[in-house]
Residue, then its C-alpha position, 0 to 999 in steps of 0.5 A: x476188722x477183716x483184711x484181704x484183697x480189695x474188690x477192684x472196679x474201674x472207679x476204684x482204679x481211678x481213685x487209686x491212680x489219683x491218690x497214688x499220683x498225689x502221694x508218690x512212691x509205692x502204695x499198698x491197699x488193704x480191705x477193712x470190714x466193720x464189726x457187722x461185716x456190712x460195710x467195707x472200705x479199702x485203705x491205701x498207704x504210701x509209706x514215707x510220704x510226703x517225708x521219711x517217717x510219715x505215711x500217707x493214707x487214703x480211703x478207696x471205695x467210700x465214693x460208693x456211698x450216696x450222701x445226703x446233699x448239704x444245703x446249697x451244695x451239689x451232691x458229691x461223693x467222698x474219699x478221706x486222706x491223711x498223713x500219720x507217723x509211720x511208727x504208730x499202729x492203728x491209723x488204718x483202723x481210725x481212718x476206716x472207722x471214720x469212713x464207716x461212720x459216713x457210710x452208716x449215716x450217709x451224712x456228708x462230711x465237709x471241711x470244718x466238720x469234726x469226728x470226736x474221739x476217733x483218735x482216743x480209742x487207739x491212743x488214750x494218752x493223746x492230746x489230739x483226740x478229735x479228727x478235723x476235716x479240711x481241704x487237703x494241704x499236706x501234698x502238692x497243691x491241687x494234687x487232690x482237687x475234685x475229680x469227675x467219675x462218669x456222672x459223679x463228682x468226687x471230693x477229697x477231704x483231709x483229716x487232722x488230729x486236733x485238741x479239745x481246746x481247738x475243737x471248742x475254739x472251732x465251735x465258737x469261732x469257725x473253721x477259718x479262724x481255727x485254721x489261722x490259729x493252727x497255721x500261726x502256731x506252726x502246729x506239728x500234726x504228726x505229734x500226738x501229744x502236742x500242745x494246743x494252739x489255743 
């Protein structure tokens, strides 16, 4: 992937302002290109947020991709957020890869969706190879609620690494049941070799 200064447009500035306010601290932004150099997204990083040793991340620019509308849903644009251990390399690339998949397919990702094996490429020994999409909950409540940019509705989704067992449980019992299991088990989502909650 290629890096450089990101292109800046007014909508990007609105996203950066929203995410920076939610994360706090000082942020940096890197531009990422996919292997074909056709797709581009910027990744914002707030180091040691929300706690020391954890970095908060967000895509900036995924909102430009018009997505297929989900049945009975108002069309929205997306940005993806996450928190990840600061001593682990490669998470910007994991986040960018997830964004590139959405850009290529134009398929809407929603809470409850999973991108399989996106962590495994960087961390083959990880017990949490899959990315689970959910409503942002790591930061202050409502800090990353939906926002309006002109005539666009923008939604933020958080990705959490989950185990194969949790993925299978999700497929059988649904998003709400999995989230209750994860909460009940007090899962440490920053531990890439944690035990499964199911």
